[in-house]
All heavy atoms as TSV, in Angstrom:
chain	resi	resn	atom	element	x	y	z
A	1	MET	N	N	49.238	-9.518	7.383
A	1	MET	CA	C	48.143	-8.668	7.677
A	1	MET	C	C	47.660	-7.815	6.357
A	1	MET	O	O	46.556	-7.471	6.200
A	1	MET	CB	C	48.531	-7.722	8.739
A	1	MET	CG	C	47.452	-6.786	9.247
A	1	MET	SD	S	46.333	-7.838	10.152
A	1	MET	CE	C	45.343	-6.546	10.825
A	2	GLY	N	N	48.692	-7.714	5.656
A	2	GLY	CA	C	48.322	-6.941	4.331
A	2	GLY	C	C	47.452	-7.784	3.387
A	2	GLY	O	O	46.606	-7.172	2.744
A	3	GLU	N	N	47.491	-8.977	3.484
A	3	GLU	CA	C	46.695	-9.962	2.561
A	3	GLU	C	C	45.167	-9.838	3.109
A	3	GLU	O	O	44.345	-9.826	2.295
A	3	GLU	CB	C	47.190	-11.326	2.597
A	3	GLU	CG	C	48.531	-11.696	1.955
A	3	GLU	CD	C	48.943	-12.986	2.218
A	3	GLU	OE1	O	48.359	-13.801	2.760
A	3	GLU	OE2	O	50.154	-13.371	1.727
A	4	VAL	N	N	45.060	-9.868	4.412
A	4	VAL	CA	C	43.606	-9.756	4.926
A	4	VAL	C	C	43.081	-8.356	4.505
A	4	VAL	O	O	41.904	-8.370	4.114
A	4	VAL	CB	C	43.680	-9.912	6.411
A	4	VAL	CG1	C	42.295	-9.764	7.030
A	4	VAL	CG2	C	44.200	-11.261	6.861
A	5	ALA	N	N	43.852	-7.409	4.658
A	5	ALA	CA	C	43.304	-6.054	4.184
A	5	ALA	C	C	42.898	-5.964	2.782
A	5	ALA	O	O	41.835	-5.445	2.388
A	5	ALA	CB	C	44.253	-4.943	4.619
A	6	PHE	N	N	43.789	-6.622	1.800
A	6	PHE	CA	C	43.570	-6.701	0.429
A	6	PHE	C	C	42.252	-7.508	0.168
A	6	PHE	O	O	41.396	-7.083	-0.736
A	6	PHE	CB	C	44.686	-7.374	-0.305
A	6	PHE	CG	C	44.371	-7.513	-1.685
A	6	PHE	CD1	C	44.480	-6.323	-2.581
A	6	PHE	CD2	C	44.234	-8.710	-2.294
A	6	PHE	CE1	C	44.220	-6.507	-3.929
A	6	PHE	CE2	C	44.064	-8.850	-3.529
A	6	PHE	CZ	C	43.910	-7.874	-4.499
A	7	LEU	N	N	42.035	-8.597	0.850
A	7	LEU	CA	C	40.711	-9.506	0.659
A	7	LEU	C	C	39.530	-8.664	1.148
A	7	LEU	O	O	38.507	-8.855	0.524
A	7	LEU	CB	C	40.897	-10.793	1.370
A	7	LEU	CG	C	42.073	-11.815	0.709
A	7	LEU	CD1	C	42.087	-12.934	1.704
A	7	LEU	CD2	C	41.558	-12.155	-0.555
A	8	ILE	N	N	39.699	-7.881	2.201
A	8	ILE	CA	C	38.508	-7.129	2.713
A	8	ILE	C	C	38.149	-6.026	1.685
A	8	ILE	O	O	36.987	-5.828	1.336
A	8	ILE	CB	C	38.753	-6.474	4.050
A	8	ILE	CG1	C	38.817	-7.625	5.068
A	8	ILE	CG2	C	37.760	-5.470	4.404
A	8	ILE	CD1	C	39.293	-7.171	6.386
A	9	LEU	N	N	39.339	-5.340	1.169
A	9	LEU	CA	C	38.980	-4.299	0.005
A	9	LEU	C	C	38.383	-5.076	-1.109
A	9	LEU	O	O	37.421	-4.387	-1.801
A	9	LEU	CB	C	40.366	-3.775	-0.252
A	9	LEU	CG	C	40.291	-2.567	-1.299
A	9	LEU	CD1	C	39.500	-1.408	-0.705
A	9	LEU	CD2	C	41.629	-2.278	-1.684
A	10	LEU	N	N	38.801	-6.203	-1.667
A	10	LEU	CA	C	38.383	-6.757	-2.620
A	10	LEU	C	C	36.870	-7.342	-2.526
A	10	LEU	O	O	35.966	-7.058	-3.506
A	10	LEU	CB	C	39.264	-8.114	-3.014
A	10	LEU	CG	C	39.062	-8.705	-4.394
A	10	LEU	CD1	C	39.344	-7.764	-5.499
A	10	LEU	CD2	C	39.794	-10.030	-4.376
A	11	LEU	N	N	36.525	-7.824	-1.397
A	11	LEU	CA	C	35.146	-8.184	-1.072
A	11	LEU	C	C	34.230	-7.071	-1.110
A	11	LEU	O	O	33.166	-7.092	-1.564
A	11	LEU	CB	C	35.140	-8.922	0.291
A	11	LEU	CG	C	33.778	-9.369	0.655
A	11	LEU	CD1	C	33.218	-10.478	-0.301
A	11	LEU	CD2	C	33.802	-10.045	2.062
A	12	SER	N	N	34.590	-5.895	-0.446
A	12	SER	CA	C	33.913	-4.631	-0.439
A	12	SER	C	C	33.736	-4.068	-1.854
A	12	SER	O	O	32.583	-3.676	-2.156
A	12	SER	CB	C	34.635	-3.656	0.378
A	12	SER	OG	O	34.802	-3.951	1.771
A	13	ALA	N	N	34.675	-4.189	-2.700
A	13	ALA	CA	C	34.509	-3.708	-4.142
A	13	ALA	C	C	33.548	-4.600	-4.940
A	13	ALA	O	O	32.877	-4.290	-5.780
A	13	ALA	CB	C	35.742	-3.662	-4.781
A	14	TYR	N	N	33.392	-5.887	-4.577
A	14	TYR	CA	C	32.354	-6.868	-5.166
A	14	TYR	C	C	31.015	-6.626	-4.629
A	14	TYR	O	O	30.059	-6.735	-5.468
A	14	TYR	CB	C	32.856	-8.305	-4.922
A	14	TYR	CG	C	32.013	-9.224	-5.544
A	14	TYR	CD1	C	32.138	-9.544	-6.926
A	14	TYR	CD2	C	30.986	-10.002	-4.884
A	14	TYR	CE1	C	31.330	-10.328	-7.607
A	14	TYR	CE2	C	30.315	-10.940	-5.432
A	14	TYR	CZ	C	30.300	-11.120	-6.824
A	14	TYR	OH	O	29.587	-12.068	-7.462
A	15	ILE	N	N	30.849	-6.231	-3.421
A	15	ILE	CA	C	29.572	-6.061	-2.767
A	15	ILE	C	C	28.991	-4.815	-3.054
A	15	ILE	O	O	27.703	-4.578	-3.112
A	15	ILE	CB	C	29.633	-6.394	-1.344
A	15	ILE	CG1	C	29.817	-7.955	-1.112
A	15	ILE	CG2	C	28.311	-5.993	-0.478
A	15	ILE	CD1	C	30.212	-8.316	0.342
A	16	LEU	N	N	29.769	-3.700	-3.336
A	16	LEU	CA	C	29.295	-2.393	-3.410
A	16	LEU	C	C	28.288	-2.228	-4.682
A	16	LEU	O	O	27.189	-1.528	-4.295
A	16	LEU	CB	C	30.497	-1.457	-3.702
A	16	LEU	CG	C	30.160	0.115	-3.782
A	16	LEU	CD1	C	29.506	0.599	-2.457
A	16	LEU	CD2	C	31.358	0.843	-4.131
A	17	PRO	N	N	28.497	-2.844	-5.788
A	17	PRO	CA	C	27.391	-2.661	-6.758
A	17	PRO	C	C	26.189	-3.233	-6.394
A	17	PRO	O	O	25.089	-2.765	-6.743
A	17	PRO	CB	C	28.026	-3.425	-8.011
A	17	PRO	CG	C	29.603	-3.452	-7.781
A	17	PRO	CD	C	29.693	-3.482	-6.371
A	18	VAL	N	N	26.077	-4.416	-5.663
A	18	VAL	CA	C	24.856	-4.999	-5.104
A	18	VAL	C	C	24.099	-3.907	-4.169
A	18	VAL	O	O	22.927	-3.787	-4.328
A	18	VAL	CB	C	25.134	-6.357	-4.494
A	18	VAL	CG1	C	23.854	-6.852	-3.868
A	18	VAL	CG2	C	25.763	-7.307	-5.332
A	19	VAL	N	N	24.865	-3.324	-3.308
A	19	VAL	CA	C	24.278	-2.454	-2.372
A	19	VAL	C	C	23.682	-1.228	-3.152
A	19	VAL	O	O	22.526	-0.695	-2.931
A	19	VAL	CB	C	25.283	-1.936	-1.376
A	19	VAL	CG1	C	24.759	-0.803	-0.499
A	19	VAL	CG2	C	25.791	-3.160	-0.385
A	20	ILE	N	N	24.384	-0.792	-4.059
A	20	ILE	CA	C	23.909	0.390	-4.934
A	20	ILE	C	C	22.530	0.059	-5.673
A	20	ILE	O	O	21.606	0.905	-5.495
A	20	ILE	CB	C	24.933	0.812	-5.942
A	20	ILE	CG1	C	26.271	1.331	-5.175
A	20	ILE	CG2	C	24.361	1.837	-6.956
A	20	ILE	CD1	C	27.365	1.695	-6.162
A	21	VAL	N	N	22.552	-1.055	-6.132
A	21	VAL	CA	C	21.209	-1.413	-6.902
A	21	VAL	C	C	20.168	-1.704	-5.973
A	21	VAL	O	O	19.002	-1.322	-6.170
A	21	VAL	CB	C	21.586	-2.607	-7.956
A	21	VAL	CG1	C	20.165	-3.136	-8.434
A	21	VAL	CG2	C	22.436	-2.184	-9.030
A	22	LEU	N	N	20.343	-2.315	-4.692
A	22	LEU	CA	C	19.303	-2.555	-3.840
A	22	LEU	C	C	18.758	-1.260	-3.349
A	22	LEU	O	O	17.617	-1.185	-3.001
A	22	LEU	CB	C	19.973	-3.312	-2.625
A	22	LEU	CG	C	20.035	-4.895	-2.954
A	22	LEU	CD1	C	20.742	-5.527	-1.753
A	22	LEU	CD2	C	18.664	-5.434	-3.122
A	23	ASN	N	N	19.565	-0.241	-3.160
A	23	ASN	CA	C	19.154	1.032	-2.672
A	23	ASN	C	C	18.590	1.952	-3.651
A	23	ASN	O	O	18.106	3.028	-3.393
A	23	ASN	CB	C	20.256	1.694	-1.894
A	23	ASN	CG	C	20.591	1.046	-0.669
A	23	ASN	OD1	O	19.802	0.395	0.013
A	23	ASN	ND2	N	21.796	0.978	-0.263
A	24	SER	N	N	18.601	1.591	-5.054
A	24	SER	CA	C	18.240	2.425	-6.112
A	24	SER	C	C	16.818	2.481	-6.199
A	24	SER	O	O	16.082	1.532	-6.237
A	24	SER	CB	C	18.890	2.018	-7.411
A	24	SER	OG	O	18.395	2.685	-8.434
A	25	LYS	N	N	16.140	3.734	-6.551
A	25	LYS	CA	C	14.878	3.700	-6.840
A	25	LYS	C	C	14.515	3.722	-8.231
A	25	LYS	O	O	13.288	3.764	-8.684
A	25	LYS	CB	C	14.340	5.109	-6.346
A	25	LYS	CG	C	14.406	5.399	-4.908
A	25	LYS	CD	C	13.477	4.727	-4.069
A	25	LYS	CE	C	13.737	5.192	-2.633
A	25	LYS	NZ	N	13.217	4.136	-1.704
A	26	ARG	N	N	15.583	3.416	-9.101
A	26	ARG	CA	C	15.290	3.311	-10.623
A	26	ARG	C	C	14.439	2.121	-10.996
A	26	ARG	O	O	13.778	2.198	-11.917
A	26	ARG	CB	C	16.568	3.219	-11.267
A	26	ARG	CG	C	17.476	4.556	-11.192
A	26	ARG	CD	C	18.709	4.412	-11.840
A	26	ARG	NE	N	19.535	5.693	-11.879
A	26	ARG	CZ	C	20.355	5.910	-12.705
A	26	ARG	NH1	N	20.633	5.276	-13.728
A	26	ARG	NH2	N	21.053	7.079	-12.610
A	27	THR	N	N	14.615	1.024	-10.337
A	27	THR	CA	C	13.904	-0.178	-10.568
A	27	THR	C	C	13.128	-0.719	-9.487
A	27	THR	O	O	13.414	-0.308	-8.410
A	27	THR	CB	C	14.789	-1.273	-11.175
A	27	THR	OG1	O	15.780	-1.499	-10.267
A	27	THR	CG2	C	15.484	-0.855	-12.562
A	28	GLN	N	N	12.244	-1.809	-9.766
A	28	GLN	CA	C	11.538	-2.435	-8.727
A	28	GLN	C	C	11.109	-3.671	-9.142
A	28	GLN	O	O	11.148	-4.066	-10.323
A	28	GLN	CB	C	10.204	-1.474	-8.242
A	28	GLN	CG	C	9.301	-1.150	-9.492
A	28	GLN	CD	C	8.262	-0.258	-9.078
A	28	GLN	OE1	O	8.192	0.210	-7.964
A	28	GLN	NE2	N	7.317	0.066	-10.009
A	29	GLY	N	N	10.689	-4.502	-8.209
A	29	GLY	CA	C	10.299	-5.888	-8.377
A	29	GLY	C	C	11.158	-6.805	-9.195
A	29	GLY	O	O	12.291	-6.784	-8.926
A	30	HIS	N	N	10.651	-7.554	-10.146
A	30	HIS	CA	C	11.389	-8.420	-10.853
A	30	HIS	C	C	12.535	-7.884	-11.668
A	30	HIS	O	O	13.566	-8.427	-11.975
A	30	HIS	CB	C	10.462	-9.364	-11.800
A	30	HIS	CG	C	9.519	-10.102	-10.993
A	30	HIS	ND1	N	9.902	-11.044	-10.214
A	30	HIS	CD2	C	8.241	-10.220	-10.992
A	30	HIS	CE1	C	8.909	-11.734	-9.693
A	30	HIS	NE2	N	7.786	-11.097	-10.200
A	31	GLU	N	N	12.283	-6.612	-12.168
A	31	GLU	CA	C	13.412	-5.998	-12.899
A	31	GLU	C	C	14.618	-5.785	-12.017
A	31	GLU	O	O	15.766	-5.970	-12.483
A	31	GLU	CB	C	12.841	-4.702	-13.425
A	31	GLU	CG	C	13.875	-3.860	-14.357
A	31	GLU	CD	C	13.375	-2.584	-14.859
A	31	GLU	OE1	O	12.266	-2.168	-14.335
A	31	GLU	OE2	O	13.896	-2.087	-15.725
A	32	LYS	N	N	14.435	-5.341	-10.740
A	32	LYS	CA	C	15.607	-5.230	-9.876
A	32	LYS	C	C	16.106	-6.580	-9.588
A	32	LYS	O	O	17.496	-6.718	-9.492
A	32	LYS	CB	C	15.105	-4.666	-8.602
A	32	LYS	CG	C	16.127	-4.273	-7.612
A	32	LYS	CD	C	15.801	-3.518	-6.328
A	32	LYS	CE	C	15.587	-2.003	-6.770
A	32	LYS	NZ	N	15.735	-1.157	-5.581
A	33	ASN	N	N	15.390	-7.586	-9.354
A	33	ASN	CA	C	15.916	-8.899	-9.169
A	33	ASN	C	C	16.969	-9.384	-10.471
A	33	ASN	O	O	17.985	-9.834	-10.275
A	33	ASN	CB	C	14.879	-9.907	-9.073
A	33	ASN	CG	C	14.137	-9.780	-7.905
A	33	ASN	OD1	O	14.565	-9.052	-6.889
A	33	ASN	ND2	N	13.034	-10.378	-7.660
A	34	GLY	N	N	16.464	-9.067	-11.579
A	34	GLY	CA	C	17.302	-9.382	-12.808
A	34	GLY	C	C	18.534	-8.668	-12.887
A	34	GLY	O	O	19.532	-9.216	-13.038
A	35	TRP	N	N	18.515	-7.371	-12.587
A	35	TRP	CA	C	19.745	-6.695	-12.490
A	35	TRP	C	C	20.709	-7.000	-11.446
A	35	TRP	O	O	21.870	-7.192	-11.490
A	35	TRP	CB	C	19.544	-5.045	-12.300
A	35	TRP	CG	C	19.068	-4.440	-13.592
A	35	TRP	CD1	C	17.787	-4.040	-13.968
A	35	TRP	CD2	C	19.889	-4.223	-14.647
A	35	TRP	NE1	N	17.872	-3.562	-15.216
A	35	TRP	CE2	C	19.156	-3.529	-15.646
A	35	TRP	CE3	C	21.301	-4.391	-14.983
A	35	TRP	CZ2	C	19.611	-3.170	-16.840
A	35	TRP	CZ3	C	21.770	-3.800	-16.019
A	35	TRP	CH2	C	21.089	-3.396	-17.109
A	36	LEU	N	N	20.039	-7.575	-10.255
A	36	LEU	CA	C	20.886	-8.115	-9.173
A	36	LEU	C	C	21.597	-9.424	-9.556
A	36	LEU	O	O	22.672	-9.438	-9.249
A	36	LEU	CB	C	20.125	-8.243	-7.825
A	36	LEU	CG	C	19.716	-6.951	-7.100
A	36	LEU	CD1	C	18.744	-7.392	-6.041
A	36	LEU	CD2	C	20.899	-6.354	-6.627
A	37	ILE	N	N	20.860	-10.216	-10.301
A	37	ILE	CA	C	21.540	-11.439	-10.785
A	37	ILE	C	C	22.687	-11.135	-11.687
A	37	ILE	O	O	23.750	-11.663	-11.700
A	37	ILE	CB	C	20.579	-12.365	-11.490
A	37	ILE	CG1	C	19.498	-12.883	-10.315
A	37	ILE	CG2	C	21.146	-13.509	-12.247
A	37	ILE	CD1	C	18.356	-13.555	-10.878
A	38	GLY	N	N	22.387	-10.120	-12.654
A	38	GLY	CA	C	23.392	-9.709	-13.566
A	38	GLY	C	C	24.655	-9.178	-12.813
A	38	GLY	O	O	25.769	-9.449	-13.234
A	39	ILE	N	N	24.447	-8.417	-11.832
A	39	ILE	CA	C	25.484	-7.796	-11.180
A	39	ILE	C	C	26.350	-8.813	-10.283
A	39	ILE	O	O	27.473	-8.732	-10.192
A	39	ILE	CB	C	25.029	-6.561	-10.174
A	39	ILE	CG1	C	24.726	-5.315	-11.030
A	39	ILE	CG2	C	25.929	-6.201	-9.143
A	39	ILE	CD1	C	24.045	-4.211	-10.371
A	40	ILE	N	N	25.662	-9.810	-9.806
A	40	ILE	CA	C	26.441	-10.953	-9.101
A	40	ILE	C	C	27.292	-11.674	-10.119
A	40	ILE	O	O	28.506	-11.963	-9.569
A	40	ILE	CB	C	25.369	-11.881	-8.388
A	40	ILE	CG1	C	24.791	-11.205	-7.182
A	40	ILE	CG2	C	25.976	-13.140	-8.024
A	40	ILE	CD1	C	23.471	-11.954	-6.648
A	41	PHE	N	N	26.908	-11.783	-11.325
A	41	PHE	CA	C	27.777	-12.500	-12.142
A	41	PHE	C	C	28.788	-11.551	-12.955
A	41	PHE	O	O	29.991	-12.047	-13.226
A	41	PHE	CB	C	26.972	-13.281	-13.265
A	41	PHE	CG	C	26.234	-14.473	-12.799
A	41	PHE	CD1	C	25.030	-14.376	-12.597
A	41	PHE	CD2	C	26.945	-15.534	-12.290
A	41	PHE	CE1	C	24.166	-15.570	-12.104
A	41	PHE	CE2	C	26.273	-16.669	-11.805
A	41	PHE	CZ	C	24.931	-16.679	-11.725
A	42	PHE	N	N	28.410	-10.344	-13.233
A	42	PHE	CA	C	29.294	-9.509	-14.031
A	42	PHE	C	C	29.734	-8.134	-13.113
A	42	PHE	O	O	30.473	-7.284	-13.797
A	42	PHE	CB	C	28.601	-9.104	-15.143
A	42	PHE	CG	C	28.232	-10.274	-16.125
A	42	PHE	CD1	C	26.968	-10.652	-16.218
A	42	PHE	CD2	C	29.268	-10.942	-16.791
A	42	PHE	CE1	C	26.588	-11.688	-17.027
A	42	PHE	CE2	C	29.032	-12.041	-17.607
A	42	PHE	CZ	C	27.667	-12.421	-17.679
A	43	SER	N	N	29.381	-7.970	-11.974
A	43	SER	CA	C	29.802	-7.067	-10.971
A	43	SER	C	C	29.744	-5.591	-11.627
A	43	SER	O	O	28.811	-5.110	-11.916
A	43	SER	CB	C	31.115	-7.207	-10.450
A	43	SER	OG	O	31.454	-6.532	-9.414
A	44	TRP	N	N	30.939	-5.030	-11.864
A	44	TRP	CA	C	30.960	-3.609	-12.233
A	44	TRP	C	C	30.541	-3.418	-13.669
A	44	TRP	O	O	29.991	-2.292	-13.977
A	44	TRP	CB	C	32.345	-3.034	-12.096
A	44	TRP	CG	C	32.586	-2.876	-10.520
A	44	TRP	CD1	C	33.371	-3.711	-9.833
A	44	TRP	CD2	C	32.354	-1.690	-9.692
A	44	TRP	NE1	N	33.414	-3.296	-8.487
A	44	TRP	CE2	C	32.854	-2.037	-8.508
A	44	TRP	CE3	C	31.665	-0.567	-9.918
A	44	TRP	CZ2	C	32.570	-1.144	-7.378
A	44	TRP	CZ3	C	31.450	0.235	-8.945
A	44	TRP	CH2	C	32.041	-0.055	-7.639
A	45	LEU	N	N	30.728	-4.253	-14.564
A	45	LEU	CA	C	30.255	-4.111	-15.832
A	45	LEU	C	C	28.773	-3.898	-15.997
A	45	LEU	O	O	28.281	-3.003	-16.656
A	45	LEU	CB	C	30.705	-5.350	-16.733
A	45	LEU	CG	C	30.220	-5.303	-18.266
A	45	LEU	CD1	C	30.878	-4.226	-19.022
A	45	LEU	CD2	C	30.635	-6.636	-18.912
A	46	ALA	N	N	27.986	-4.799	-15.173
A	46	ALA	CA	C	26.628	-4.742	-15.130
A	46	ALA	C	C	26.109	-3.501	-14.467
A	46	ALA	O	O	25.092	-2.967	-14.889
A	46	ALA	CB	C	26.107	-6.002	-14.369
A	47	LEU	N	N	26.901	-2.966	-13.520
A	47	LEU	CA	C	26.544	-1.818	-12.767
A	47	LEU	C	C	26.569	-0.620	-13.711
A	47	LEU	O	O	25.737	0.234	-13.777
A	47	LEU	CB	C	27.381	-1.545	-11.581
A	47	LEU	CG	C	27.039	-0.256	-10.761
A	47	LEU	CD1	C	25.691	-0.348	-10.182
A	47	LEU	CD2	C	28.075	0.090	-9.798
A	48	PHE	N	N	27.618	-0.618	-14.628
A	48	PHE	CA	C	27.754	0.535	-15.554
A	48	PHE	C	C	26.669	0.333	-16.557
A	48	PHE	O	O	26.058	1.449	-17.034
A	48	PHE	CB	C	29.162	0.423	-16.233
A	48	PHE	CG	C	30.317	0.867	-15.428
A	48	PHE	CD1	C	31.398	-0.007	-15.330
A	48	PHE	CD2	C	30.188	1.900	-14.683
A	48	PHE	CE1	C	32.427	0.394	-14.589
A	48	PHE	CE2	C	31.195	2.275	-13.847
A	48	PHE	CZ	C	32.425	1.401	-13.686
A	49	MET	N	N	26.126	-0.774	-17.073
A	49	MET	CA	C	25.142	-0.979	-17.943
A	49	MET	C	C	23.791	-0.524	-17.274
A	49	MET	O	O	22.976	0.003	-17.910
A	49	MET	CB	C	25.095	-2.466	-18.536
A	49	MET	CG	C	26.189	-2.816	-19.322
A	49	MET	SD	S	26.053	-4.619	-19.745
A	49	MET	CE	C	24.526	-4.765	-20.376
A	50	TYR	N	N	23.580	-0.939	-16.003
A	50	TYR	CA	C	22.517	-0.477	-15.307
A	50	TYR	C	C	22.371	1.064	-15.254
A	50	TYR	O	O	21.301	1.596	-15.606
A	50	TYR	CB	C	22.624	-0.919	-13.833
A	50	TYR	CG	C	21.468	-0.545	-12.896
A	50	TYR	CD1	C	20.265	-1.201	-12.981
A	50	TYR	CD2	C	21.672	0.519	-11.913
A	50	TYR	CE1	C	19.254	-0.869	-12.054
A	50	TYR	CE2	C	20.687	0.892	-11.160
A	50	TYR	CZ	C	19.397	0.166	-11.215
A	50	TYR	OH	O	18.404	0.522	-10.367
A	51	PHE	N	N	23.460	1.851	-15.048
A	51	PHE	CA	C	23.252	3.299	-15.032
A	51	PHE	C	C	23.041	3.763	-16.446
A	51	PHE	O	O	22.507	4.912	-16.595
A	51	PHE	CB	C	24.522	3.937	-14.424
A	51	PHE	CG	C	24.566	3.883	-12.950
A	51	PHE	CD1	C	25.541	3.290	-12.302
A	51	PHE	CD2	C	23.441	4.211	-12.136
A	51	PHE	CE1	C	25.685	3.153	-10.828
A	51	PHE	CE2	C	23.319	4.109	-10.807
A	51	PHE	CZ	C	24.548	3.656	-10.127
A	52	ALA	N	N	23.565	3.113	-17.418
A	52	ALA	CA	C	23.358	3.590	-18.750
A	52	ALA	C	C	22.026	3.309	-19.504
A	52	ALA	O	O	21.639	4.081	-20.180
A	52	ALA	CB	C	24.492	2.872	-19.746
A	53	ILE	N	N	21.408	2.139	-18.926
A	53	ILE	CA	C	20.218	1.724	-19.597
A	53	ILE	C	C	18.933	2.312	-18.937
A	53	ILE	O	O	18.013	2.752	-19.515
A	53	ILE	CB	C	20.121	0.161	-19.841
A	53	ILE	CG1	C	21.192	-0.227	-20.777
A	53	ILE	CG2	C	18.754	-0.193	-20.181
A	53	ILE	CD1	C	21.389	-1.773	-20.730
A	54	ILE	N	N	18.980	2.278	-17.544
A	54	ILE	CA	C	17.774	2.493	-16.692
A	54	ILE	C	C	17.646	4.126	-16.655
A	54	ILE	O	O	18.598	4.803	-16.251
A	54	ILE	CB	C	17.813	1.855	-15.406
A	54	ILE	CG1	C	17.985	0.359	-15.487
A	54	ILE	CG2	C	16.628	2.294	-14.469
A	54	ILE	CD1	C	16.794	-0.359	-16.143
A	55	PRO	N	N	16.420	4.585	-16.821
A	55	PRO	CA	C	16.257	6.093	-16.881
A	55	PRO	C	C	16.530	6.539	-15.351
A	55	PRO	O	O	16.326	5.828	-14.362
A	55	PRO	CB	C	14.726	6.283	-17.013
A	55	PRO	CG	C	14.285	5.085	-17.696
A	55	PRO	CD	C	15.238	3.945	-17.226
A	56	LYS	N	N	17.023	7.759	-15.205
A	56	LYS	CA	C	17.555	8.320	-13.993
A	56	LYS	C	C	16.349	8.335	-12.931
A	56	LYS	O	O	16.596	8.233	-11.790
A	56	LYS	CB	C	18.185	9.736	-14.205
A	56	LYS	CG	C	18.674	10.360	-12.867
A	56	LYS	CD	C	19.380	11.542	-13.266
A	56	LYS	CE	C	20.171	12.130	-12.078
A	56	LYS	NZ	N	20.813	13.338	-12.228
A	57	HIS	N	N	15.112	8.756	-13.342
A	57	HIS	CA	C	13.964	8.838	-12.443
A	57	HIS	C	C	13.181	7.630	-12.409
A	57	HIS	O	O	12.103	7.793	-11.821
A	57	HIS	CB	C	13.184	10.096	-12.981
A	57	HIS	CG	C	13.913	11.428	-12.910
A	57	HIS	ND1	N	14.449	11.932	-11.720
A	57	HIS	CD2	C	14.386	12.244	-13.895
A	57	HIS	CE1	C	15.190	13.006	-12.159
A	57	HIS	NE2	N	15.087	13.167	-13.427
A	58	GLY	N	N	13.655	6.567	-12.937
A	58	GLY	CA	C	12.748	5.306	-12.860
A	58	GLY	C	C	11.798	5.328	-13.745
A	58	GLY	O	O	11.511	6.151	-14.677
A	59	HIS	N	N	10.797	4.362	-13.537
A	59	HIS	CA	C	9.596	4.343	-14.292
A	59	HIS	C	C	8.551	5.272	-13.654
A	59	HIS	O	O	8.290	5.275	-12.553
A	59	HIS	CB	C	9.067	2.913	-14.331
A	59	HIS	CG	C	10.090	1.862	-14.956
A	59	HIS	ND1	N	10.275	1.879	-16.252
A	59	HIS	CD2	C	10.747	0.974	-14.458
A	59	HIS	CE1	C	11.086	0.967	-16.500
A	59	HIS	NE2	N	11.529	0.365	-15.485
A	60	LYS	N	N	7.872	5.966	-14.619
A	60	LYS	CA	C	6.794	6.740	-14.158
A	60	LYS	C	C	5.497	6.016	-14.082
A	60	LYS	O	O	5.173	5.148	-14.989
A	60	LYS	CB	C	6.592	7.907	-15.167
A	60	LYS	CG	C	7.966	8.702	-15.450
A	60	LYS	CD	C	7.575	10.272	-15.400
A	60	LYS	CE	C	9.002	10.850	-15.679
A	60	LYS	NZ	N	9.252	11.913	-15.095
A	61	LYS	N	N	4.726	6.239	-13.092
A	61	LYS	CA	C	3.426	5.518	-13.038
A	61	LYS	C	C	2.508	6.157	-14.003
A	61	LYS	O	O	2.290	7.397	-14.175
A	61	LYS	CB	C	2.887	5.798	-11.516
A	61	LYS	CG	C	3.753	5.051	-10.518
A	61	LYS	CD	C	3.135	5.180	-9.163
A	61	LYS	CE	C	3.959	4.501	-8.133
A	61	LYS	NZ	N	3.442	4.560	-6.777
A	62	LYS	N	N	1.611	5.321	-14.617
A	62	LYS	CA	C	0.606	5.746	-15.570
A	62	LYS	C	C	-0.469	6.138	-14.725
A	62	LYS	O	O	-0.926	5.509	-13.853
A	62	LYS	CB	C	0.254	4.510	-16.491
A	62	LYS	CG	C	1.538	4.198	-17.391
A	62	LYS	CD	C	1.087	2.954	-18.285
A	62	LYS	CE	C	2.141	2.594	-19.123
A	62	LYS	NZ	N	1.836	1.442	-20.046
A	63	LYS	N	N	-1.092	7.261	-15.245
A	63	LYS	CA	C	-2.389	7.796	-14.556
A	63	LYS	C	C	-3.494	7.099	-15.164
A	63	LYS	O	O	-3.638	6.967	-16.357
A	63	LYS	CB	C	-2.419	9.211	-14.755
A	63	LYS	CG	C	-1.336	9.965	-13.985
A	63	LYS	CD	C	-1.513	11.503	-14.146
A	63	LYS	CE	C	-0.463	12.318	-13.505
A	63	LYS	NZ	N	-0.468	13.674	-13.693
A	64	ASN	N	N	-4.417	6.635	-14.360
A	64	ASN	CA	C	-5.700	6.093	-14.883
A	64	ASN	C	C	-6.672	7.203	-15.293
A	64	ASN	O	O	-6.976	8.009	-14.473
A	64	ASN	CB	C	-6.330	5.202	-13.807
A	64	ASN	CG	C	-5.572	3.934	-13.432
A	64	ASN	OD1	O	-4.702	3.499	-14.421
A	64	ASN	ND2	N	-5.587	3.353	-12.393
A	65	LYS	N	N	-6.913	7.168	-16.561
A	65	LYS	CA	C	-7.929	8.228	-16.972
A	65	LYS	C	C	-9.328	7.627	-16.953
A	65	LYS	O	O	-9.698	6.570	-17.302
A	65	LYS	CB	C	-7.740	8.567	-18.371
A	65	LYS	CG	C	-6.399	9.242	-18.546
A	65	LYS	CD	C	-6.138	9.672	-20.004
A	65	LYS	CE	C	-4.900	10.383	-20.211
A	65	LYS	NZ	N	-4.656	10.804	-21.547
A	66	LYS	N	N	-10.229	8.320	-16.252
A	66	LYS	CA	C	-11.594	7.952	-16.121
A	66	LYS	C	C	-12.408	8.579	-17.173
A	66	LYS	O	O	-12.285	9.749	-17.438
A	66	LYS	CB	C	-12.122	8.307	-14.690
A	66	LYS	CG	C	-11.475	7.665	-13.593
A	66	LYS	CD	C	-12.162	7.936	-12.191
A	66	LYS	CE	C	-11.459	7.260	-11.146
A	66	LYS	NZ	N	-11.964	7.597	-9.888
A	67	LYS	N	N	-13.347	7.864	-17.730
A	67	LYS	CA	C	-14.159	8.363	-18.874
A	67	LYS	C	C	-15.528	8.914	-18.197
A	67	LYS	O	O	-16.067	8.453	-17.380
A	67	LYS	CB	C	-14.475	7.425	-19.889
A	67	LYS	CG	C	-13.192	7.009	-20.529
A	67	LYS	CD	C	-13.497	6.055	-21.773
A	67	LYS	CE	C	-12.259	5.788	-22.488
A	67	LYS	NZ	N	-12.472	4.813	-23.657
């Protein structure tokens, strides 16, 4: 029974970074897809890089100036 609990804990620790990025408002579109691919292969290392590189408030929308 202890092995099953350990495997569930290990699987949860692997899936948690994916869930964090999916729910994050920092990125969108193809950029989020790229980060998800990186997290699938490198898990927590890619998540730490995600938080270090991507701005906290995400990308700001550019205002269209009318002439």
